[in-house]
N, C-alpha and C positions, 0 to 999 in steps of 0.2 A: 644670846648669840649676837656677835657683831660682824659686820662686813664693812670694809673700808676700800677706798679707791674706786677704780672703774667697775668692779664687780657689784657694787651696791646700787648702781644706777645713778641717774642724775648727771650733771655736768662732769665730763671726763677731763678735768684740769689737774695738773700737778699740785697747784696751791690748794685745791679742794682736798686732795689726799693728805697733804700736810696738816690741814685743819682737822680732818678725820682722826689723824694720829693724836692731835692735841686733845680732842674729846676723849679718846680712849685712855690716854695717859691720865687725864684729870679724873676720869671715872674709876679706873683700875687702881692707880697708885694713891690717889688722894680721897677716894670714896665720894667723888663729886657726882653731880647730876647734869653735867654738860650735855647738850644735844645740838643737833643741826638746825633746830627751829630758829628762824629769823636770821640765819647766817647770810650776810651779804656776799654775793658772788660777783667778782670782777669780770668784766667783759671787754673784749678788744676787737676792733675792726681793723684788719691788717691792710690799711691803705698807707699812703706815703704823704705825710707822716702818720704814724699809728694814732687811732682815736680809742681811748680806753675810758671806761666808766665803772664806778662802783657806788652802791647806795642809791639815794634818790637825788634828783636834780632840783633846781630852783622852781620849775613849773610844778612838779609833783608836791613839793613842800607847800607851795601856795594853795594847791587844791586841797591839801589836808588842813589848811588854816594855820599853819605853823608860822611863827615869827622867826625869820632867819637873817643871817648875815652871810656875806660871801666875801671871799678874798681871791684875787686872781694874780698870777705871776706869769709874765711872759717868759718863754723859753730862753730868751736872751739872758735871764737872771739865773739859769740853771747850769751849774758847773759841768755836768755831763754833756749837755747840749753844746756848750762852748768848746769843750774838749774835742767834740766830734765835728765842729764847725757846721752844725745843723741846728739853727736856732729858730726855725719856724714853729709857731704854735704857742700854747699857753697851758697853764695848770689852773684849775679853779676848784675851790672847796666851798661847800655849803655847810653852814654851822647853825645849830639851834641857838638862837639869841639868848634864850633863858638858861640853858644848861651848858652851853659851850661845847656840846657833843658834836663831833663831825657826823653829818648825815650822809654825805656823799662827796665824790669828787670826779672831775673830768680832766683828762690829760690828752691834749692833742700835741704830739711831739715825738721826737726820735725816741724809740724804745718806750713809748707810752704804756704799752701793755705790761712790760716788766715793772715799770714804776707804779702802776695802779694797783698791782697786787700788794704792794707795800702800804697802801693807804686805805685798806679795808676799814669800813666805818665803825667797826666794833672792836 
């Protein structure tokens, strides 16, 4: 038996429900074994501008003894921010230096919450 979306408990976010569907689709149609285990959950603080995160940050990676690299981009380099004339903030991604896997990202900027859902770390 499966439950998806808000009825299953946990964070009640639209993007979580979409990912629930991805899991069901994989398991039902492809005979997969997808689960919610280890699923990164984007979070957003609705301040002005929005502050959104997903995955781990640089401090957490250091605590875990991981070798990381990071890249940052000011919002002045983001087309959507330029279009809206709202270029305060930045985007920052933390990457595992060995595997090049994105471990997490932080966005402080206009519509940061919408953008962060797109950069889930898995």
